[in-house]
N, C-alpha and C positions, 0 to 999 in steps of 0.2 A: 091409659089415662090421657086425656086430651091435653095437649100443651098449650101454653099461652099463645105461642105463635099460631097454632092452628085455630084457636078460638078467635083471634083477631081476624084471620082470613075468613072464617065461617060466619062469625056473629057481628062483625063491625063493618068490614069493607063493603059488603053487598048493600048496606043500608045507609050509606053516606054519600054526599056530593063530593066529587073529585077524590075518589079513593086512592089515587096515585100520590096524594100527599102524605099517606100513612104507611106506605109499603117498605120504605127504607131501602137499604142496599143500592144506593145511588152510585154512579160512577165516581171513582176516587174515594170511596168510603175507606177509612183506615182500619176500622174494626172488623175482625173476622170471627167466624164462629169458634167459640171456646176461649176467646181472649178475655171475656168477662169472668169466666170461671177460674181462669188461671191467674188473674191479676192480684197483686198485693193491695192495690188501692183502686176501688171503683168509683168513678165520677159520673154523675149525670150533669150535662151541660144543658140548662133549662132556659128557654126563651119564652117569656110569658106573652106571646101573641101567636098568630096563625103561622103555619109553615111558610106561606108565600112571603111573609115579612122576615121571619126568623132565618130562612135560607139565604136572604140577601144581606144579612148582618155580618159584616166583616169581623167584628170583634169576636163573635162566637166561633167563627171558623179559625181564628188565631188560637184561641184557647183550646179548641178541639185538636188542632195540630200540635200545640205544645204538649198537651197531656199525653196524646198517643205516640209522641216521640220521647216520652219519659219512661225509662226502664221500670217495669213492675206496675205501671199504671194503664188502666183501660178506661176511656171516656166515651160515653154514648150520649146521643142528643135526644132531647125532648122538647116538643113545641106544645102550645096550647091547642087541644082539640077544638075544632069549630063547634058551634052551638049544637048542630045535629048529632055530631059524633059524641059530645058529652052526654047528651040525652040517652043515646044507645048504650054507652058504656055504663052509666048508672043503672039503667034498666036491666042490664044483663050481668052486672057485677064484674065488669072488666076493669082491671086496675090500670092506671097510667103506666105506659110502657115505653121503653127506649126504642127509638127508630131504627138504630143500626142492627141489632139482633133480637129485639122484642123481649127485653128483660123487664121484670117488675121494677119500676123506678125507686121503689122504697127499699130495695136491696143494696142501693149504692152506699158507700162510705160518705161521700160528699155530694150534696145536692146544690150545685152552683148556679145561681140565677143572675142573668144580666138585666138589670132594671133600666130600661131605656126611656120610659114614658110614664108620667104619673098615672095615666088611665089604664095602665097594665097592672095596677095593684090588685084588682079583684081577680084577674087571671092568675096571678101568683097564688092566691088563696085556692082557686079552683084546681090548680095543678097539685098543690100539697094535698088537698082533700082527695082528689081522684087517686093520688098515689097511696093513700092510707097513712099519710103523715099528719099528725096533729097540727092544726093550723097555728095554734099558739105555742111558742117556743117553750113556755113553762110546763106544758102537758107532755113533752116528749121525754123519752128515756133512752137507755143505751141501745135499744133495738133500732133506733131511727137514725137516718143520716144527719150529718151536720148541714144545716141550711145556711149557705153563705151567699151573700148578694154583693154585687158590684155594679159598675156602670154610672152614668151621669146622675141618676136619681138617688144613688147611694151617697151622694154628697150631702144630702140632708136625709138621712134614713129614718128620722124620728116618726113619721107617719106609719111605717111598717115595723117599728122597733119591737112590738109584741110578737111578731111572726118570724123573726130571723134570729139565728145564733151568733153569726159573725158578719161584720160588714167590712169589705175591702174598700178603702178610700184610695182612688188614684188608678194607675195603669195596672193591667192584668197580667203582663208577661212575668215580671220579677215576682210579683206577689203570689201568683198561682204556683210558680215553681217552688217558692219557699214553703208555701202551705203543703204541697204535696210531699216534700221532703221531710217536713216535721210530722205530718200525719202518719207517714209510713214508719218513722222511728217510734212515735208514740203507740201506734197500733202494735208494733212488734214487741214493745215492752209491756203490753197488757194494760195500757192507760185507758180508763173508761171514757166514753164519749163526753159525758158532762164535765169531766176534769180537763178535757182537751180545750175547751172554750177559754177559760181564763189563762191557760198556758200560752195559747196562741196570741191572746190579747196582750199578754205581758211580754211576749218575745218579740212581736212585730209592732213597730210604732204606727203603722198604717191600718192595723186591725182593731176594729171597734166591737166590743161585745155589749150590746144595749142592756142585757139583763144584769150586768155588773155596774150599771150606773143608776143613780136615783135622781129624779127630777122633783123639785119642790116649787110650788106656785105661790104668787102673791094673790091677794083678795081679788084683784082686777083681772085675773086669768093669765097674766104675764109670768114668765119664769123668774123665780127668785134665786135658784141655785141648782147647779148640777154637780153631784158628788160621785165618787167611784168606791167600790169595795175592793178593787184590785190592789195588790201589794205595791206601795210606792217604791220600796227598796228594790223590787224586782223589775218593775215596769218603767220607772222614771216618770210615772204619770203626774206627780206632784211637783210643782215648782217650790222655790224657797219660801214664798209667801203663802204656802199651803193651798194655793189655787190650782185647779186642773191645768196641766200642760196639754195643749190640744193634740189630738190625733194628727199625725202628719201624712200628707199625701205621698203615695208611692210613685216614684218617677222611674221611667225606663231610660237609664242613663246611656246605654248603647243602642240607641234607636236604629242605627245603621244595620246592626247584626241581630236585632231582636228576632225571635221566632216568627215565621211568616209562612202561610200556606202556599207552596208552589204547585200543589195539585188540589185545587179547590173542588169541593163537592159539586156535582152536576145535578140539578133537580130533574125529576121526571115530569113535573108540571110547571106551568108558567108561574114565575115568581116576579117580584118588583124589579129586581136588578139581576139579570142573568148575563153576566159578562165576566171577563178578567178584571180584577181589581187590585190595585197596589196603593197602599197609603204612602204617598210621596213625602208628606210632611205631617207632623203631629203638633197641634196647636196653631195659634194665629198671631201674627205680629200686631194685628189691629186689636183695639179693645172697644168695639161698639158697646155702649153702655148697657144695652139690653141683653147681651150675649153671655150666657152662663159659661159656655165652652171657652170663649175667648179669654176669660179671667181665670179659669181653673186649669186648663191644659197648657201649662207653662213650666219651664222654658220650652220654647219651640225646638222640636227635633226635625232634622232634615236628612232624608235618605239620598245617597248619591245616585247619579245617573247610571253608573255602572251596575250598582245593586238592583236598581229598578228594572234595567233591561235584563239582567240575569233572572229576575223573578218572572218577568213577562215571557221570556224565552221558554221557560219551563211550563208556565201556565198555558201558553199557546200550544205547546206540544201535547199537554195532557187534557186539554179541553176542546180545542178547535174553535173557540169563540171568535166572532168577527168584530168584537168591540172590547176596548180596554178603558177601564175607568181610572183616571189619575186623581186619587181622592185626597182630600184634606179639608180643613175648615175654610181655607182660602187658597185654592190651588194657584190662583193668579199671583200669589206672593211667593211661590216656590222659586227660589233664586236661580234655578237652572232650567226654568221651563222652556225656554227657546231651544236650548241644546237637546233637552229631553224629547221634545216634540219632533225635532229633526231626526233624531236617532230612531224613534218609533216609526216615523214615516219611511225612513230608508230601509228599515228591517221588515216592516209589516205592510207597507203601502201596496206592494204587488199582490199581497194576499187579501187586499180589500178590508183591512182591519181599521176600524174608525176609533178615534179618540173621543172619549166622553169625560166630562168633568162637572163638578158642581157649578153653581152660578158664578160668573165672573165679577169682579169689581170693575165698575165702569171706568175708574181712573187708570186701570191697567189695560183696557181694551185696545187702545191705539197702538201700543208697542207690540201687542200679541196678534193683531189682525192678520199680518202677513202669513204666519204659519197656521192660524185658525182657518183661513180661507182654503187651505189645502187639505187639512186633516180633520176638521170637526164637521160632523154631519150638518147639513143645512136645513134640516126639518124644523129647527126652531132654536132660538138662543134664550138662555135664562140669565137674568140679571137681578140682583137684589139692590133695590133703591131705598126701601123702607119708609122714607118720608118724602113728601112732594115739594116742600119748600127748603131753601137753602138754610134758613135760620133753624128749622127743626132738625135737619140733618146735622148741623154744627152741635146742637144740643145733645144729640145722641152719639156724637163722634162718628158719624158715617161720612167718610171722606169723598163725597160726591157733590159737585155743583151742577147747576143746569147747564153751564157752558160745556164742561167736559162730558156730561151725559149726552148732549146732542151731538157733539163732535164724534164721540165714540160710536153711537148707533148709526150715524150717517156713514162712517167707514164700514160698519157692518153691512149696511144696505149695499154699498158699492161692492162688497165682497160676495154678495149673493143671497143674503138673508132677507126674508120678507115677513117673518113672524117673530115676535118677541114675547116671552112670558116675563112679567115684572112683578116682583114681590114687594108689597107694602105692608106696614103695620099701623094700627090705630090704637090709641090709648095712652100715648106718652104724656108724662107730666108737662104741663104748659101748652098743650096742644089746643088749637082753635078750630072753629068751624071752617075757616079758610084752609087750614092744613088738610082737613078731610076732603073738602070739595076739590082741592088742588090735585088729588090723586086721579080724578077723572080728567081734569084739565091738562095735566102733564101727560097722561097717557095719549090723549088726542094729539097733543103737540109732537109727541114721539112718533106717532103714526104718520103724521103729515110731513115730517122731515124727509121722508122717502121721496116726496114730490120734487125736492131739490135736484135729484138726479134724473128727472124726467119719468118717474115711474109712479104707479098708483100708490095710495097710502098703504103702509104696512098694517099688519094685523097685530094689535097689542091686546094681550090677555093679562089684565092686572088682577092678581090674586091678593086680597086683603085679609090679613090675620089680626088677631087682637092681642094686645100686650099681656103677657103673663109675667109678672116680676118674679125674678129668680134669685136664689141665694148666691152669695159671693159676687154680686154685681152691685153697681151703684143704686139700682132700683130695688134692692132687697128691703129698703124701708118704705117703698112707695105704695100708696093705695091704688089698687086696680079699679079703674072706672066700673060702675055698675052696669048690669045688662041693659038697662034703659039707655045708657049712653051709647053703647054699641048699636043698639037697635036704631037710635037716632042717626048714627053715622051711616048705617045701611040706607036709611031714607035719604039722606043728603046725596049719597052716591047714586042711588036709584033715580032720584029727581034730576040729577045732573046728567045722567045717561039719557033719560027721556027727552030732556030739553036739547041735548047735544045733537040729536038726530043724525048720528053717523054710526055706521057698523064697524068702523075701523078700530074702535077701542071698546073693549068689554071688560066690565069690572065684576068679579065674583067675590063673595064673602063667605066666611066660615060660620058655623053655629056658635054664637057668643056664649051660650050657656055651657058648652063644653070648656071653653077658655076660662070661665068663672070657676068651674070645678078644678081645672088645672092649677089655677092660682091658690085655691084652698089647699090642695095637696102639696103644692110645691114648697110653700113656706110654713107648713103645718108642724105641730109638735106631736108627741106620742099619744096625746088624748085622742087623736084622729084614728088610731088603730081600731077602736070600737065602732066608729062609724063605717070604716072600710069593711070590716067583718060584717056588720049589719047590712050594708049594701050588697055584699056578696050573698048573704043568706036570702035577701029579697029578689035576687036574680040578676044582679049587675054583672055583665060579662062583656068582654070585647068592646069597652067603652070608647075606644078610638075609632070604631067603625060606625058610619052613619046609620046603617040598618040595624044596629044593635043598642046604640046609646039611648038611654031613658033617664032624662034628668029628674023626673018625679021619683024614681027609685032613690036617688041620692038625697033629695029633699026629705023624704020619709026617713031615710037612715039617719040624717042629721037630727031630725025631730026626735026620733026614738032614742037617741044617745045623748040628747041635750047639747048638741053642738050648733053654735051659731056660725054659719058659713060666712056671713058678712064680716065677722070679726077677724077671720083669717084672710079674706080676699080684698076687702074694701076698707081696711084700716091702715092709716099712716102710722108707721112705727117711729118712736122717738130714738135718737141716737144712743141714749143710755139704757135702752131695753136690752135685756139678755135674749138673744135670738136662739131658737131651737138648735142651731147648728154651730153656735159659738165655740163649742168644745172641740170642733173638728176644723183643722186648718187646711182648707183646699183651694184657697184663693189669696188675693192680696191682703195686706194689713187693713184693718178696719178704718184707721184714719185716712188712708188713701182713698177708700171707697166713699168715705163721707165728703171729702173734697171734690170728688167726681160728681156726687149727687148734688152738692151745693151749686156746682158750675152749670148743672142743667137749668136751674132757675135763673142763674145769671145770664145765660144765653137766651132764654125766653123772656127775660125781663119781668118775671113774676115773683111774687113773695112765696116762700115756701109754706106749705099748709101746716096747720097745727096737728099734733098727734091725736089719733082717735079715728073712729069710724067715720068715713066721709059720706055725707048725705047725698041725696040725689043731685044736688047742684054741684057737679064735679068741676074742678078747675078747667077752664077753657071751653066748657060746654055752651 
């Protein structure tokens, strides 16, 4: 009888692009032949995007490491097959398989999914469908794995509520360890799969079981009430006033010693980030008002220099990489950055290992330039500016002024940089045409600052994204501007570029339709599950990729399911509205966020808009 392993080699790999992304058995793979069969608990770690993205995701490598260092547990990886591979698999009846030793994914006990991006929701459905797991949670039985999701998009899991069994709110290390231990106990005692769901939800304050919650709606479509069928006496779910006590975020209390991969997987094909990587800090001391992660990943956890060096030593020994990423939401705020960079240079400089990090905050540049000039590759520098004018930066709490911006990049030019990538965002409440045009003007000014040291203008690549209001931020109530607003912003920037007549500054923009869809899904309720499933049935896949995204599919899905996307994306919410995620506590208290949102309009000296769907005449347009 032909095995699944052999079928993949014979019937899939010869017919797909980049077959190396499907072969598994990468260097440092933890799973060996027979581990799956011997395990008490089998876990699929699923990433709903292509291998080139999933292999670069540090969170999945952490969970993979944790699971496979837990006695009795075997965890294998699954990524979304690319479009061509999915077609071949469906045509030939090949099920979704694990990468490590090519096991049928539906034979797992737990199907754990990391939801990193709203536009990966249809990939989640494709993976379940290919695995032979019913897409809707209510159609599964005891033969199927528990489908558990986590990650940033799980903070508002309501749009995918109909597809998942359990949701983990917060960090994965302690929550995954607890789930594995309880699942092993329940399985050994013969507890049925369907009964495990409420047991876990009642046992863990950070575990959310959507099927055990009921949502009722007002006539205008807003939420009236969220109630739960879980036992109050067992779970503590109900407070004294009979209202729901929110699900609490799981925190990794001992970040210093949290499980971390010291022998990371090495891909066979090119991936987005192929390097050593250490999470030096979790969370961000800043609270830029648009940033979901800045408000939810708190309190900030800091890893010691000694622990980081210990991890890097082992990673270098087991990978041979020539670059190390010092990762966090705001690496410039890592309190021991100077000491760490010196230690890295002393240890790895002779081996030509380069330091890489996410974009630096401009106000931290000056103090970091001395070590950056010696250790960070000069190919280009990335900085996040977000808004072009001081007033708008103050409104979004971005601690950058034109003065410290120009001082900082001048020092960068002196240290040898000649190219800068700058990130901006358009669509903030209170924004004006001058704020938009200012993106180009500021980019030109940044380029010509280099002439002060007697050199030609620098090359500035300004990348402009569109605001997607996120839950747990002050903008969770804000109406996203319509697509016409963003198209007008593109014209303003294009006209400015043509009239500027310089090649020193280049402005690029993203597809605003994709950002509109992100806004619909980001703050959606569980009524959107029907639209997501319909989009999947109509062929939506890999929506985060330019070559795959088709907005017309989503518009048809919304029409077929009676969903008005404008109501989700372009509607100003009232402070007294029940938001879809209000029964989940993953960020600051509501009154704090209200005060922050009020201050945006104080800073921009504009009146707050009335609740309701915003027409085409958007504020500031």
